[in-house]
Every structure is written in structure tokens, then in C-alpha cells.
N, C-alpha and C positions, 0 to 999 in steps of 0.2 A: 504494500500500500504506500502511495506517495504521501509526503508530508507537505506542510505549508512552506517548507524550506526547499522546495524543488524549483529549479529554473531551467529554461530551455535556452541553449546557446547555439546559434546558427553561424558556423564559420570557426573551425578549430585550427587555424593557422598559427603563426607565431604568437600573436597577441591573444587570440581567442583560446588557443590551447593553454596559454599561461593563465588566463582568467579561469578556465575550467579547472585546471589543476589546483589553483588557489582555493576556489570554492569547495572542491572535493576535500581538500585538506582541512577545511574548517567545518566539515560535517554537513555541507549542503548536498542535496541530490541534484545531479546535473544530467540533463538530456542533451546530446550533441548530434548535430547534423553538419556534414561537409561533403562537397563533391569529390573529395579525395578519400577513398576508403582507408588508406593507410593512416591518415590523421585521426579518423574516427576510431580505428583499431587502437591507436596509441592511447586515446582517452578511455576506451572501455577497459584497457588493462589496469587503469588506476581507479576504476569504479564508476565511470560514466555509463549511461544507457544510450545505445545507438539508435538514431532515427534515420530512416532511409530518405524521408522527405520532410520539409518543415511542417507540412499540414498534419503530420502524425504526432505533433507535440501534444502532450497531455493538457487538457483544459484547465487542470488545477495547478499549473505552473504559476509561481508567484510573479514571474516576469519572463519576457522573451527578449533575449539579448541578440542583436544582429551585429556580427563582427566580420563583415565581408570587405571587399576591396573598394568598391565604387558604387555610384548611384544605380547603374544598370543591374548589378548584382543585388542591390538592396530592393529594387523594384521587383525583381524575380522572386526573392525570398518572401516579400510581403504579399504581392499581388499576382504572381505568376500562376501557372497551371496548378502547381502543388504548393502554393504559398500559404503563409500563416493566416492571411485574412480569411481563409476558408473556415478556420476554427476559432478565431478570436471572438470574444464576447464583450459586451459593455462592462467596463471596469477593469479589463485587462490592461497591462502596461507593456509597451514595446520600448526597449532601450536601443537607440541608434548610436553605434560606436565608430562607424567608418568616417574617414575624412572625405566629405563630399561638399558640394556647393550649398550655401545657406538656403537658396531658393528650393533646392531639392528636399532639404530637411523640412522646410515649411510646407511643401506640397505633400510629402508623406504624412506629416502630422495632421494636416487638414483632412486628408482622405481617411486616416485612422479615426479622427474625431467624429466623422460622419457615422462611424460604427460604434461610437461611445468608447473607443480605445484611447488610452493616454499615451503620450509620447515623452520619453526622456531623451533630449538631445545631449549625448554624452560622449563626444570624441575623447580619445585617450592619448597619452604620451608617456614615454619612458622606456620602451623596449620590453622584450619577452621576460627577462629576468625580473623586472619590477612588476610586470603583470602577475608573475607567479608568486611573488612575496607580498603582494598587496600594497606596494609603495608607488605604483604608477600614478600619474596625474589624470584626473577626470575633470573635464570642463563641462559643467552641468547647467543646462537650461531647461526648466520645466516648471509647472505650477507648484506652488507651495504644498498643496494637498497631495500631489503626486510624490513630491520629495518625502513627505512624512510617511506616506504609504510604503515607500521603497527604501527608507533610511537604513534598515538592517542590511539589505543587499548592498547598498552603496558603501557602507562602512566596511563590509567584508571585502569588497572589490578593491577599495583604495583608502589609504590613510591620507590622501591628498585630493579631496573632493573640493573643487573650486566652484562655488555657486555663482554663475554668471548673471542670470536673470530668470524671469518666469516665461520667457518667450523662446520656444524652439526655433533654432536658426542662429541664435546668439552663441551657442556652444560651438557651432561650426565656424562662425566668424572668428571666434577666439582661436580656434585650432589653426585656421589659415594664417593668422598673424604669427602665431608661434612657429609654425613650420616654415614660413618664409624666412624668419630670422634664423632658424636652425640651418636652413640651406645656406644662407649668407655666412653664418659662422663656420660651417664646415668648409666651404670654399676658401674662406679667409685663413683658416687654420692650416689648410694644405699649402696655400701660397706662402704663409709665414714660415713654415718649416722648410719649404723649398729654398727660401732665402737663407735660412739658418745653415742649410747644407752647403749652399754656394759660398757662404762666408767661412766655411770650415769649422762650424761649431758642432759640438756633440748634441745630437737631436734629443736624446733622453734628458740631458741636463737642461737644455733649452726649454723643453716642455715642462720640466719641474718648476722653472721660473715662471713660465706663463700661467701655470695652474695656481700659483700663489700671488698672481699680480693682475693687473688690469686687463690683460688679454685673455683671461680664462673664459672658456665656455664648456659646458658639459659635453656637447656632441663633438667639439674639437678634441677634447681630452680623450674621450672614448675611442674615436676613430683613429686618431693619430697615434695613440699608444699601440694599437693593433698594427698599424702600418710600420712603426719603428721596429716592432718585434718580428716583422715579416709575416704577420698573420693576415692573409688576404682572403680568408674563407668568407663567402657571402653570408650575411645574416639578414639582409633586407634587399628588396628589389630596388634598383635605381629608378625604375619606372614609377614607383610610388612617390619618391621625392619629386620627380618631374611632374607628376599629376598634382601633387599638393601645391607646388610653387606656381604651376599654371593656374590652378583655381584661385590662388591668392591674388595673382595679377589680374585675373578676370574680375574678381570682386573689387579690386582697387579701381579698375577702369569703369565698372558699372555702379560703384557705390552700394553694393549689395550687402 
């Protein structure tokens, strides 16, 4: 029998998988659906229940967390042939975690509201390790009543929940601002260390100084430490950074 602490998570990739592992470790029941069977299998090995399609989610889930890549995938998860909308009921809550355009969040929230379903606009940041340990950032925009209803889940997911506003779409706007700066910081860090190399400096010692001085950035330190160590293993798709910065520039041009 399912408990009131069961959630459904659609998308078990780097961040979604980390979130699922975190919740399972805290005693939550988690149903998982992903187009990649291997990712679902990884989650079932640690206690999750596998779903073949989003529409198979149990109606008594406390919330439905969407953690896919983009707006097209979110559309399919919610309103596609086997989407969640087929089983959602008034009072249910959908948590949107992808980095997508603010107007897409607003559109999804409006369509869900027509069914009496609440939306939590909750993009995240921090990487898979912080998703697993519950220290990632969540940029939350939703009504106060919805926040109160889902407070236990939000606290389990993140020790850094930033309440942006009561308007879905503002979380997405905040995420685009953050990710634009993250991209700028990453490019700047790479250029700075390239200069250090040209000047004949020890890159590790140079980064030690930067990390304790005005040039510090989390993403710069994280990525450049790996590069200095010769660790070039991919942990995220460059296409995601391209998507996020493109959406930020579109928002800037359109004032969205």
C-alpha cells in the first residue's frame, strides 16, 4: 500500500536520478519513469517503483515531479498520448524542474489550472551530487497555499529553497539569469587559466588564489579543477548550456 509520502518522478537522468535517490534515502516512496530503461533499472535497484508511462502514476502520489530536458519533453510528459494529464485530478500538484522559457512555464501552469492542478515552478541548480545530498538550489515560484501543501517534499529535496514569488514563470526567469552568469563565469575561468598557463604559472596554485579572492566562482572552480587534473569525462551535455544561454538571451530580447 502506498503512503502519503509517495511521489512520482518523470525523468531519472543526472538530476532526476539524484533527486530520486535522495528521497528514497529519506524514506519516501518514489515512482520513476524515463525513456531510458537503464536509468529506471538503476532506480529500482535502490527501491524505486518503475513506471512504463507517466499516465501509470498512482493517483495518490503527493506530487508529480517533471525533470526532463526541455519544453517539448515537458509537453509530452504532461499532455502527450501517455501523459500525466490523463490521470491528474483537482488538487494534485505538478513540480516543473526543467530549464525552459518562462512563457512555456506559464502556459503549462495555465493548462494545468484548467484541470484544478497546481503548478510549482521549481528549476534547480547544483549538479547531481547536490541533488543526491539535498543541498541543490531550488528556485520556487508558486502560490503560498501550494508551498504549504508541499513544504515537506521541498524540504526533503533541498536545504536551499529560494522562494521567488507566487507566480509560475518567475522561477524560470531566475534560473535563466543564473545560468547565463554560470556560462559567462565558466568561459571566463577557462580564459583566465589559459592566460595563467601562457604566463608560466602553476595552474593549481593559481586556482587556489582565485578561489580565495575576487575571481572565485563555483562553476569555474568545479570545472577547472577537473581540467587541471586531466579529468575530461563528460558529466553534462554542452547542448544544455547552449539551450539555457539561448533562452536567457531570448528572454532579454523579449523582456519575458
